[in-house]
Structures are given as structure tokens and as C-alpha cells.
C-alpha positions in Angstrom: 82.9 -77.9 140.8 83.3 -74.4 138.4 84.8 -75.0 135.2 88.1 -73.1 134.1 87.4 -73.2 130.2 90.3 -73.0 127.9 92.0 -69.8 126.9 94.3 -68.7 124.6 97.3 -71.0 125.6 95.1 -74.1 124.4 95.1 -75.2 121.0 92.0 -77.8 119.6 93.9 -79.6 116.4 91.3 -82.1 116.0 89.5 -81.9 112.3 93.0 -80.1 110.6 94.3 -82.5 107.6 97.5 -81.5 107.2 100.7 -83.5 109.1 98.6 -86.4 109.9 97.2 -84.8 113.0 96.1 -88.5 114.1 93.1 -89.0 111.6 92.5 -92.3 110.7 94.9 -94.2 112.6 95.4 -97.6 111.8 93.8 -100.4 114.0 97.2 -102.1 115.7 98.0 -105.3 114.1 97.2 -107.3 117.0 93.9 -106.0 117.2 93.0 -107.3 114.0 93.7 -105.1 110.9 96.2 -103.3 109.7 95.2 -101.7 106.5 94.9 -98.0 108.3 92.6 -97.1 105.0 89.6 -95.6 106.6 89.2 -92.0 106.5 88.9 -89.4 109.2 85.5 -88.9 108.2 83.9 -92.3 108.2 85.5 -93.2 111.0 84.6 -90.4 113.2 80.8 -90.5 111.4 80.6 -94.3 113.7 81.9 -92.7 116.8 80.1 -91.3 119.8 80.9 -88.0 120.6 81.7 -87.1 124.6 80.0 -84.1 125.7 82.1 -81.0 125.1 81.8 -79.9 129.2 82.3 -81.7 132.3 82.6 -81.6 135.8 84.9 -82.6 138.2 84.0 -82.7 142.0 86.6 -83.5 145.0 84.9 -86.0 146.9 87.8 -87.0 149.7 91.8 -86.6 150.4 92.7 -90.7 150.4 95.8 -89.9 151.8 97.8 -87.7 152.8 101.7 -86.6 153.8 103.2 -88.8 151.2 106.9 -88.2 149.6 107.6 -87.7 146.1 105.4 -89.9 144.7 105.2 -90.6 141.2 103.5 -93.9 139.9 100.3 -95.8 140.7 98.5 -99.4 140.7 95.1 -99.9 141.9 94.7 -103.4 143.3 91.8 -105.2 142.8 88.5 -105.7 144.5 89.1 -102.8 145.9 91.9 -104.0 147.9 93.9 -100.6 148.1 96.1 -98.5 146.4 100.0 -99.0 145.1 102.1 -95.5 145.1 105.9 -95.5 144.3 108.1 -92.8 145.8 110.6 -91.2 143.3 113.2 -90.0 145.5 113.2 -93.3 148.5 112.6 -95.9 146.1 110.2 -97.0 148.1 106.3 -98.9 147.1 103.8 -98.3 149.9 100.2 -99.9 150.1 97.2 -97.0 150.6 94.1 -98.4 152.5 91.5 -96.9 150.3 89.0 -96.6 152.7 91.3 -95.6 155.9 94.1 -93.9 154.0 96.3 -96.2 156.2 100.0 -96.6 154.6 102.2 -99.0 154.6 105.9 -99.6 153.0 106.3 -102.8 151.3 109.4 -102.0 150.5 112.6 -100.4 149.0 113.1 -101.1 145.2 117.2 -102.2 145.3 119.1 -100.7 142.4 117.5 -97.1 142.2 119.7 -94.0 141.8 117.3 -90.7 142.2 119.0 -87.7 141.2 117.0 -84.7 139.2 113.7 -86.3 137.7 115.3 -89.9 137.6 114.5 -92.7 140.2 111.6 -95.0 140.8 109.0 -93.7 138.5 105.9 -95.8 137.3 104.5 -99.1 138.6 102.2 -101.6 137.1 100.1 -105.2 138.4 101.2 -108.1 136.0 98.2 -109.2 134.1 98.2 -112.5 136.1 98.8 -110.3 139.6 95.9 -112.5 141.0 98.0 -115.5 140.9 101.5 -114.1 140.3 101.7 -111.3 142.7 104.1 -109.9 140.4 105.1 -105.8 140.6 106.5 -104.0 137.7 108.3 -100.6 137.8 110.3 -97.8 135.8 113.0 -96.9 137.5 116.9 -95.1 136.9 119.9 -96.7 137.9 123.3 -95.7 138.1 123.8 -97.1 134.2 120.6 -96.5 132.5 116.6 -96.6 133.2 115.4 -100.4 133.0 112.2 -102.0 133.7 112.0 -104.8 136.7 109.1 -107.1 138.1 109.3 -108.2 141.9 107.3 -110.3 143.7 105.5 -109.0 146.5 104.4 -111.0 149.6 102.0 -109.5 151.6 102.7 -112.3 154.6 106.0 -110.5 155.6 106.3 -107.6 157.7 105.8 -104.2 156.5 109.1 -103.0 155.1 110.2 -106.5 153.7 107.8 -107.4 151.6 109.3 -106.7 148.0 111.3 -109.6 146.7 114.4 -108.6 144.3 114.3 -107.1 141.4 114.2 -109.5 138.0 115.4 -107.0 135.6 113.1 -107.0 132.8 114.2 -104.5 130.1 117.4 -102.5 130.2 119.6 -99.9 128.3 116.9 -97.1 127.8 118.9 -93.7 128.3 118.8 -91.9 131.7 119.3 -88.5 132.4 119.1 -85.9 135.0 115.8 -84.8 133.1 113.7 -86.5 130.7 113.4 -90.1 131.7 110.1 -90.5 131.0 108.8 -93.7 133.2 105.2 -94.8 132.4 104.7 -98.2 132.4 101.5 -100.2 131.8 99.8 -103.2 130.3 97.7 -102.7 127.2 94.7 -104.9 126.8 96.6 -106.9 124.3 98.6 -108.0 127.2 101.5 -106.0 125.9 103.9 -104.0 128.2 104.3 -100.6 127.0 106.9 -97.8 128.3 106.9 -93.8 127.5 110.7 -92.9 127.4 112.6 -89.6 127.2 115.4 -89.1 125.6 117.6 -87.5 128.4 118.3 -83.9 126.9 120.1 -85.7 124.3 117.6 -84.3 121.4 119.1 -86.6 118.8 117.9 -89.9 120.2 114.4 -89.4 119.7 114.8 -89.6 115.7 117.5 -92.6 116.0 115.1 -96.1 115.7 118.2 -97.7 116.9 117.8 -96.0 120.0 115.3 -96.6 123.2 115.4 -92.9 123.9 112.1 -90.6 123.2 110.3 -94.0 122.6 106.7 -95.5 123.2 108.1 -99.0 123.5 106.4 -102.2 123.4 107.2 -105.5 125.0 106.2 -108.8 125.9 105.5 -109.5 129.4 108.9 -111.1 129.5 110.8 -107.9 128.2 111.1 -109.2 124.6 110.2 -107.0 121.5 106.3 -107.4 121.2 104.8 -109.6 117.8 102.9 -107.0 115.6 105.7 -104.5 116.4 106.3 -101.9 113.4 109.8 -102.2 113.1 111.0 -105.9 113.3 112.7 -107.4 116.4 112.8 -103.7 117.7 111.1 -102.6 121.0 110.4 -99.6 119.8 106.7 -98.9 118.9 106.6 -95.0 118.1 109.7 -92.8 117.9 110.0 -88.7 117.8 109.2 -88.2 121.5 110.7 -85.4 124.0 109.2 -87.0 127.2 106.7 -89.4 127.5 105.1 -89.8 130.7 101.1 -90.4 130.2 99.5 -93.5 128.5 95.8 -94.4 128.2 93.7 -96.8 126.1 90.2 -96.0 125.0 87.2 -98.3 125.0 88.2 -99.6 121.8 91.6 -100.2 122.6 93.2 -97.2 121.0 96.4 -95.9 122.9 96.8 -92.6 123.3 100.1 -90.4 125.3 100.7 -87.1 126.6 104.2 -85.5 126.2 106.4 -82.9 127.6 107.4 -80.0 124.9 110.4 -77.8 125.6 109.2 -73.4 125.5 106.1 -74.0 123.5 103.5 -76.9 123.1 102.6 -79.3 125.3 101.0 -82.5 123.6 98.2 -85.1 123.8 99.2 -87.7 120.8 96.6 -90.2 119.1 99.3 -93.1 119.0 99.6 -95.0 115.5 102.0 -97.7 115.5 105.6 -96.3 113.8 104.7 -93.2 113.6 107.4 -90.3 113.9 106.0 -87.1 116.4 108.5 -84.9 115.2 110.9 -83.4 118.2 113.7 -82.6 117.7 112.2 -81.1 114.2 108.6 -80.5 115.5 107.1 -79.4 118.6 103.4 -79.2 118.8 101.7 -79.3 115.3 103.9 -79.2 112.2 103.0 -79.0 108.8 105.5 -81.7 107.5 103.0 -84.6 106.2 105.7 -87.1 107.8 105.0 -86.6 111.3 102.0 -87.7 113.4 100.3 -84.0 114.5 99.2 -84.1 118.3 94.9 -84.1 118.9 95.5 -81.0 121.3 98.2 -79.0 122.3 98.8 -76.6 125.4 101.5 -73.9 126.0 103.9 -75.4 128.6 103.1 -72.8 131.5 99.5 -74.3 131.3 100.3 -78.3 131.7 103.4 -79.8 131.3 101.6 -83.2 131.3 102.5 -86.6 133.0 99.7 -89.1 133.8 96.5 -89.4 131.6 93.4 -91.3 132.0 90.5 -92.4 129.6 87.3 -92.1 131.7 83.5 -92.2 129.4 84.8 -90.9 126.2 86.8 -88.5 127.9 91.2 -88.6 128.4 91.9 -86.6 131.8 95.6 -85.1 131.6 97.1 -84.5 134.9 99.3 -80.9 134.5 102.8 -80.4 136.4 103.7 -76.6 135.9 100.3 -76.1 135.0 98.7 -77.4 138.7 95.6 -78.3 136.8 93.5 -80.9 135.6 92.7 -81.5 132.0 89.7 -82.8 130.6 89.8 -83.6 126.5 86.5 -85.2 125.0 87.2 -87.3 122.2 85.3 -87.8 119.1 87.0 -91.4 118.2 91.2 -90.2 117.6 90.5 -86.5 117.3 89.1 -84.0 120.4 85.6 -83.5 120.4 85.8 -79.7 121.6 88.3 -77.6 123.8 89.7 -78.6 126.6 88.7 -77.7 129.7 91.0 -76.9 132.6 89.9 -77.9 136.2 91.4 -77.2 140.3 93.9 -74.8 138.8 96.0 -74.4 141.4 94.2 -75.7 144.0 96.1 -78.8 144.7 99.9 -77.4 143.4 101.7 -79.9 141.1 99.3 -82.9 139.9 101.6 -86.2 138.4 99.2 -89.0 138.0 95.6 -90.0 137.2 94.3 -93.2 137.1 90.6 -94.5 136.7 89.1 -95.8 139.5 86.0 -97.3 138.0 82.6 -95.8 136.9 82.4 -91.5 137.2 85.9 -91.7 139.3 89.3 -91.1 139.1 92.3 -91.5 141.7 94.4 -88.4 141.5 98.4 -88.0 142.9 100.0 -84.7 143.6 103.5 -83.8 143.0 104.6 -81.0 145.4 108.1 -82.7 147.0 109.6 -83.3 143.4 111.7 -80.6 144.0 110.2 -78.1 141.8 106.9 -77.5 143.6 106.4 -75.6 147.1 105.4 -78.1 149.7 103.8 -77.8 152.9 103.8 -80.0 156.0 102.0 -83.2 154.7 101.0 -81.8 151.4 100.9 -84.8 148.4 98.1 -86.8 148.2 96.0 -89.0 146.5 92.6 -87.7 146.0 89.0 -89.5 144.9 87.4 -87.6 142.4 83.7 -88.0 140.5 84.4 -86.9 136.8 81.9 -86.4 134.1 
């Protein structure tokens, strides 16, 4: 698959010294160090560097005919994929070998409107024994996180138990609801939220809007959070919809800009990422700068995945898959774009093991130009 090299609409910001820039990020406290005193040069020198250029090969369409797909969770041992339907509020299982789609059930309480609805899903860290599915959704009053028991022995459409609310009170809006959830290598639950169109919430550390949250599986503020007693892990975000960890347990996040710059950020616990006072890179040292940024027409990023030293980032408005090679917590080379315009809007990308990823399209979300049976899950080989 030929690569389309990043052009003028993309800015690589690795290696710049002003404004924090993600350099010398401290190891999270749960990983054993809080000093954060290692210089960017010293830490980077010990890091492997991903190749500057890579490739993408579409292996197959796993399933198609999906409606407003949003979140994707990979079942263990090749047992299939779970996908959430934003607008209908359902979760379905996809047989990754045959493409058969089986609806598990409807998540009660979902009030879909605009960009809100049933968004991210994640499996409990103890899924093998507890069979719990976590979901982030927009209700009539807020955005919240719930968990549900999945009983695969029941008939299709009746397999989801009643949702147990784990965390609530995240601001909702017609736009900017965030929605990505993921369990980190520390066993804690991370959630990307949006500022719901109310820009000032992002800088208000008492608000849950425009944040990355870090919670226990039961929904309490996680031990070691940067602000004691608070679920807030980072703030100053506009709309976070991508979360992924590298092989050294460092977190990266993608974020929608407004009119100028979308961002990929290396996540610094307690960091202020600038919105609404800064969009993209800033010269103000109190804000953490992105490691790469894109004009919004080229990206509008949602999900991200880490594979072999590279962040893969799905673009909605940009209708392309971005490859960002890493050297530690900086970008090692200019991003590359793949699949430009070939599959329309791209929502979610998830590591599939080895050199493969799952990619979910998003043409039936009200902003695409869908064709019959358009939205699909693809299996890609990436380098």
C-alpha cells in the first residue's frame, strides 16, 4: 500500500524545548518513580527509534453493514470483537473469522443525540472470570461509565445485564462528549472526556469536562492521582477520543482541535494541555505541548493504537490513518498518512496482536456520506 507522506498540514514538534513539549515526562507514580527529572536527551538516548517510514496492507474486511459503530473491544483467545452502536445503544459481537454479527443487547439509559450516545467500551481486567463489559455513554443528564454482566448463554439481544453505574456526572453536550475508555497496564480505568462545548470547563479542575480521568474499576479516584481525592489525571483538553500505552507503560492521547490544530499528546500526570488558552503548540511553559499536530481538515482524530514503536491514529474528517513513529515520548519522524479517502471517516483503531490492527470506519455517524452496508471493520497489517 503506497504511503502518502505528511505535507504542509502536519507539524512535527518533537525535539523542541519550549512549552514542555512532552519531553522528560515523569514515570507515573504507580510505575515506581515520580521524580520526572531525567532530561529529554538522556531519556531519549536509551530509547529504540521506530523506522521513519512504514506501510499499511488491508488484509480483509472482517464485517460490514455496521450502523454508527464507535467503540471496539477485543475478546480474549480469538473469541471475537465487541462493537458499540452509538445511536441505537447496542453492543454486538463480531465473529472475526466469518464476519457474523450477533447483537448482545441494548444498554439501557442511552440518550443518543449529536455526538453523544453509546461510545467507548472496554473489558474488565478480570473479564475471564467476571464477564464484565464497561461502557461510556450519554444519558439524559450526563455522560457516565457503567458496567454490565454479559451472559452469552442467553438468547441474542438479551445477553446484557442491567448497567451498574460506576461513575457519573461528566458534562454532556450536543458536541464534545469524549467517550474513549481503556484499562491501563496499572489496572486502572482511564476515560477521555470533552468539554461539551463549554470551553471554560477544560481549565476548571473541579469539572470533569475536558479531562483525562483515572479511576479504580469501582469508579473511585485512583490511588496516586496527581490531585489528591480527584479523578482528574490531566486537564486543559478540548475533546479526547484516543488513549493508548506504549511498551513502557506510557500513555498517549489524541485530541480534537477547533479550527487550526489537532493533537497527539504524551500524557504527563497533572499536566495542563492548554485548551482553550492554547490550541496546538504554545510558547507558554505552563502548558504541555503536543508531540505532533495536524490541521483539522487532515485529521480530526479519534482512536489510537500502539504497535511496535508506532502510534496509529484514525482520522474522521481527514479520512485517513496516520502513522507516528516514536522515540520515547517524542515523534521520531514526520507522520505518514495511509488509506486517504479509501474508506471514508475512520473512528477506531485497536491493536490486534503482532503487526496487525483492527480499524473501524464511521460513515453513518451523521457527518459521513454513507453507502449501503458502508461501515465496516478492517484487518490491517502495519509496519
